[in-house]
N, C-alpha and C positions, 0 to 999 in steps of 0.2 A: 504494500500500500504506500502511495506517495504521501509523505508527512506534510510537506509544505506546498502551498499553492504555487503553480508555475506561471501565474498570470502577471507577475511583476518582474521587472528587470533585476537581476541578482547583484549588480554593482551599485545600486542606489541606496542611499541612507536618507530616510525622511527628514524633512526640515519644515518647521512651522513659522508662519509670519502672522502677527496680529497687527492689523491696521486700525488705529484709533482715529476715526474721522469726526468731523463736526456733526454729521447726521447719523452715520452708521459705524459700527465696529464689527470687523470681520476677522475670523480665524480661518486661514487656509493652510492645510497641511499638504505639502508637495511630496511626491515620491522621492524626489532628490533634487539637487541643484543641477539642472541640465539646460541645454540650449532650447529645448522645447518642453518645458516642465509639464508634468501630469499631476493633476490634483487628486490626492487620496481622500481628502475630507474638506468640506467647506461649510462654514456656518456663519450667519450674520445676525446681528441684532440692530434695530433702529433705535439707538439710545437718544438721539437728538441732543447731544451735549451742547451744541452751539445755539440751541433755541433760547432766545432772550438775551444773548450776549451783548447785543447792540445797546440795549437799555440798562442792563444790570452790570455789564462788564464781567460777569461770572458765568461759569458753566451751569447748565440747567440742573437744579438739585435732584429732581427725579431721575434725570438721565445719569447723573453721577451715581446715585444709589443703585440703579439697575445695572450699570456697567460694572461697578465694584462687585456686586453679587455674581455677575456672570464671569468675571475674570478667573475665578477659581475653577469653574467648569472648563473654560478654555485651556487652562494649564493642564487639567486632568485629561482632557481629550488629546492634547499634544503628547503627553506621556503615554497614554494608552496606545496611540498610533506608533509609538517607538521613535518619535522624532529625536534626533541627536542634538538638535539645537533649536532654540526659540528666539526669534527676532521680533521686536516690537517697535513699531514706528507710530508717531502721533503727528497730526497736522494742525491746521489753522486754529481750531478752538482751543486745544490744549496749550498752544504756544502763546495765545493772545489773552486768555482769560486771567483775571486777577487771582483766582484760586486754582489755576492750571498747575503750578508747581506742587501744591499739596495733593491734588488728584493724581499726578504722575507718581509722587512718592508712595502713595497708598497702592497704586497699581503695581509698582515695582516690587513692593513687599509681597503682594499676593502672587505675582507671576514669577518671582524669583530671578529676574533678569533686568538689566538696565534697559530703559526705554529711550529710543532716539527721537527726540522732539525735533522735527525738521523745521529749518528756517524756510521762508518763502522761496528763497533761491534754491535750496536743496530739494524742496517739493517739486519745483519746476524741472530741476535736473533729473530726478528720478522718473518724473512723468515723461520726459523726453526719452529716457532710456527705455521706458515701457514701449514707446512707439518704435524705437530702433530695434528692440527685441522682437516685435510682433509683425513688422512689415519688411519686405525686401526692398532695400534702397528707398526709404520714404523721402518725400520731398514736399514740405509744406509747413503749416503751423499746427502744433499740437495744443489743444485746449482741454484742460482737465478741470471740470466743474464739480467741486465738492459742495459740502453744506456751508462752509464758511468762506471759501475763496475760489477764485478762478486763476489757474496758472496758464499762461500763454508762453510758448517757446518755439523758436524756429528750429526745424530739424531738416537736414539735407544729408541723405545717406547716413553716415555715422557721425557727422559733424553736428554739434549742438551750438546754435547761435544765440541771439539775444532772447531774453526771457523777462517776464514781469508777473508779479502776483497782484491781483486786484480783489477788492472786497465784494465780489459778486457771486459768492456761493449761494445756493438756493435758499437755505434758511435765513442767511443774513440779508439777502435781497428782499425776501418776503417781509422781514421785520422792518428794514429801513424804509420800504415802500408802504408800510402799514396796510398790507394786503391789497394794494392797488397796482395792477399791472401797468396802468398809465404812468404812475409815479416810477415804477420799476424801469420802464423804458427810458425815462429821463435820466435816472441814476446810471443805468448801464451805458447809455450813450455818452454821458459825461465822463465816466470812468474810462471807457475804451479810447477816449481821445489820448490818454496817456500811453496807450499801447501802440507806439509808433511802428513797432515791428510788423503789425498787421498789413501795413502798406506793402511790405516786401512779399506778402503772401498772395497778392493779386495773380489770378490765373493758375495758382497752385492748389494743393489739397489742404482742406481743413480736417484734422483728425479729432473727432469727438471722443472724449474720455470722461468716465464718471457715471455713477448710477442713474442720475436724473436724465442725462442725455441718452443713455442706453435704453431706458424705459420709454423715452420719447421716440427713439428709433424703432423700438418694438411696436409701439402704437402705429407708427408710420408703415411698418411691414403689414400689420393687420388690416389697416385701412386700404392699402393697395392690393391686398390678397397675394402677397409675395410668397413664392413657393418654397423657399429654402429658409427654414427657421434657424439660421446661424447668425449670431450677432457680429462676430469679428469680421472686419472687412466688408460689412454691409454698406453699400453706397446709397445714399438718399439722393435721387436725381434732382438736379437744380430746378427742372421744370415742375412747377407746382409746389415746390417746397415752402416758399414764403407763404402761400395761401394756407397750407396745412399748419404751419407754425402760428399764423395769426388766428386760426380757428382755436388752437389749443390755448393760446395766450388769452383769448376772449373768454376762456372757461367753458367753451362749448364741447365739453368732453362727452356728454351724453349722445351727441350727434356723431361721434367718432366710433365706427364699428370696431368692436374688439376691446373697448375700454375695460370691460369686465375681466380681461386677461391681465390687466395691470393691477398690482396690489394696491389696496386702498391707502396704505401708508405712504405710497409713492405719489399718488395722484395730486396731492395738494401742491407739490413743488413743480409739477409739469408746466404750468403756465409761466413760471419764472425761468425755467430752463428754456422754454420757447422764446421768451422775451430776450434773454441773453444771446441765444443763438441767432435770432433775427438781427440783433445789433452787431454781432460779430460779422455776419454775412454782409451787412451794409457797409461796414468799415473795411473789410478785407477784400470782398469780391472774388471769392475762390472759384476755381474751375470745378471742384468736386468737394462733396462732404462725405467723409467715410468714418464709420464707427469703429472704435478700437475696444476690444475686451481687455487689452493690456494697459495698465496704468502705473501709478506710483509703486504699488506692491510688486508687480512683475518687474518693473524697472530696478527696484532694490534687489530682487532675487538675481536678476541678470548681472548686477554689479558684483555679485559674489562669485561669478564664474571666472575661471582663469581667462586671461586675455585671448589666448589662442582659441579657446572654445567659443568665445563671444563672436568670433568671425565665422563660425559654422553657419550653414544655411538651415534655418529652423524647420522648413518643410522637409528637406531631405533627412535631417536628423530624426524627425518624428516618423517618417515613412520607414526608415531603417529599423527604428525601435519596434514599430508595429509588425514588421517582417520578422524580427527576432521572436516576437511573441506568438505570431499566428501562421507564418509560412512554414512549408515543409522543410525548406532549407534557405537560410538567409544568404548563404554563399551563392546559391543558385540565383537568388534575387539580385545580388550585386553583379554577378556575371551577366545576367540578362540586361540590366540597366546599361552597362558599359557597351555590350554588343549591339543593342538597339540604337544607341547613340551613333556608333560607327555605321550601322546599316542605314539610318536616315541620311547620313552624309553620302553614302553610296547611291541612295535613291535620288539625291539632289533636292531633298526637301529643305527649304530655308526655314530657319527657326529664329525667333527673337530669344533673348536671354530667358524670359519667363516661359516661352514655349518649351525650351530645352529643360528647364527645371521641372516643369509639370510632367513632361514625358518621362524624365528620370524617376520622379516620385511614383508615377503610374506603374512603371516596371517593378519597382521595389514592392509595390502593394499588390502585384498581379496574382498572388497565391494566397491571400489572406482568407479567402472564402472556401478553402478546400474541404473543411470539415462539414460544411452544409450539405444537405441533400443535393445531388447533381442538378435537379430541376430548379433549385433556388440559389445556386452559388452566385450567379450574376446579380440577382436582386439583392442578396445579402451584401455582396461586395459593394454594390452601388450605395446602399443605405449606410453602411459603415463609413465609407469614405465621404459621402455627402454631408454626414452629420458629425464627423470626428472633430475633436478640438484642435484642428491644425491651425497653425499661424504661418505667416509668410506666403499665403496664397489667397488670391481674390476669388470671388464666387464663380465667375466663368471658368477659371482654372480648376477649381474644385469640381465643377460639373464635368469638365473634360476628363479628369482623372477617374471619376466615378463611371462615366460612360465607357471609357476605354476598357475598364475591367468588366463592365456588363457585356460589352461586345465580345471580349475574350472568352466568356463562358457561354453566351447565348446566341452567338452568331452576329454577323455584321449588318444585318438589316436594321435600318433606322426607323422602320415603321412602328415599332413598339415604344419608341421614345415619346414621352408625353410632350405636348406643346409647351408646357411650362419649362421643362428641362431643356428643350430645344432653344427656347428664347434665352434661358439663362446661360447656356453654353456658347451661344452664337454659332452661325453656320461654319465659321472657321474651325472652331473646336469640335463640332460634331463630326466634320469630315476627318480631322486629324485623329479623333478617337476611333473612327472606323478603320483607318489605315493601321493604327497601332494595334487595335484589337485583332485585325486580320493577321498581322505579323505574329502576334503572340500565339494565335491559334495554330500556326505552323510550328513554332519553336517548341511549344510545350509537348507536342506529339513526338518530337525528336529527343527531348531531354528527360522525359518522364519526371519532370519537376525536380531532378537531382543535378548536382553540379558536375562539372568536368567536361561536358560535351560542347556547350555553347561556344566557348572561346575557339573551338576547333572548326566551327562552321564558317566557311569563307564564301565570298561572293565573287563571281567571275562573269565577264560579259563576252558574248560571242555572236557577232552579226546582229546586234540589236537585242538579243535575248539575254536577260539577266538570269544567271543560274546560281542557285544555292548549292554549294558543294559539300557533301558529307564525306568525311575521310573514309578511305577504303576499308580500314579496320572496323569501321562502324557501319558498313554497308547494309547490315541487317535492319537498321533503323528506317531505311527507305521502304515505302509501301504505299498502298492505295490511299489510305486516309491522309497522310501528310501531303501526298501529291495532289489530292483533291483540295486540301486547304491552300496549297500553293496556287492552284488555279483561281481560287477565290481572291487571294491577295493580288494576283495579276489583274483581275477584273477591277478591283478597287483602285489600283494604281493606274490602270489603263495602259499597260505595257506587257509584252510577252515575257514570261518567267517560267522556270521549271526547276525541279529538284533533281539533282544528279549525284552520282557517286564518283569521287575523284581518286 
């Protein structure tokens, strides 16, 4: 009998982070410090520590009481999960409140570890690292909207530029505006004048970070009937976005279909999140608005990685890890990814950097559904990939990877692809997925999903016919089925091809 679960990576040591924010306090226990971290356990409480801080200068008494009571549970959960370290960070409310130091001291005694109270500059820095960790070569302005403050920072690839902290967190803005979104608009517009860095964001991307903006984006998904319920890298189209935000700002939430899917504790701050985002868009004039599930907490975790690991591609790292956990042979998956890259060059298929990354990930993930019933391997693979907690991939790329693996198992006809998935993937990626799927259907019949043979398969051209050459000592692998699959691949590519023994 197997004593331990094999569903976790053996080289990981759990690590916990508690994020004490102005509105919420969250404990996240990660499987380990990794380029694409996996969450073992996640719990949140809406303490509202920053409620009333504008008028009283102090943390909310009820929020303090509830938080202090919960810290003991958070520590116990961390220990129960076997976390080898516990990191605690605190943001705007704790650093600004008159009774903040006393609260932090009490929390440290209960949690048994020092608490890092972030300055506004540090908060902006870790927020920027969250974007760098979650997106491939980001380029724009990151905006982290918490309960007490808004951090804005310029991010270009791995470079962190100018940043500023503004008192525009949802709870704070609601209090300063005395529950008036009209007053909130004036306050936000006045404060954002100081954010001169927004001018440098024109025509670039605005990255939305923070619970209020994520819930605003979730509502936007529900209103438009968006087919992929994945928050990270969700793009809110600029066309019609202002109208949607104005509707939320006006408090017309009952008219927004799907509002019942947003927790009641979050709804009160949505109008103020909408107000702030509207004013950011007015001041910045971005080309795109994209939502990030990665923020200060993930940025802090990313900072703990060795520098060489920070440079790793998060999508490829996550795909490799899933292959380790679910494929028959991760070595086979790696051989496949390298060989397919060379094959696409032989085919003369031009790829952007992201095209190549997504194709590499699709190959690494091509065998994760093998334990399912044969009739459902394609569907299961598609669902796992489409909804996995991947970072470093946009939604069309995610759809491509999922479809390539569906075609690999179920055949290359696109007739069974839903209109929603087609629209999400775009015609470019649907066709690329068919080509990759057709190629995988050939190779898996020659390799039996085991390593060693794929690097020995070579391409040769003869009078316009492209031939896949199987080594003489493996001539027995050639047969009716792989030859038939080769004919399908030739049809998809629109060129003569055949399988031969060399």
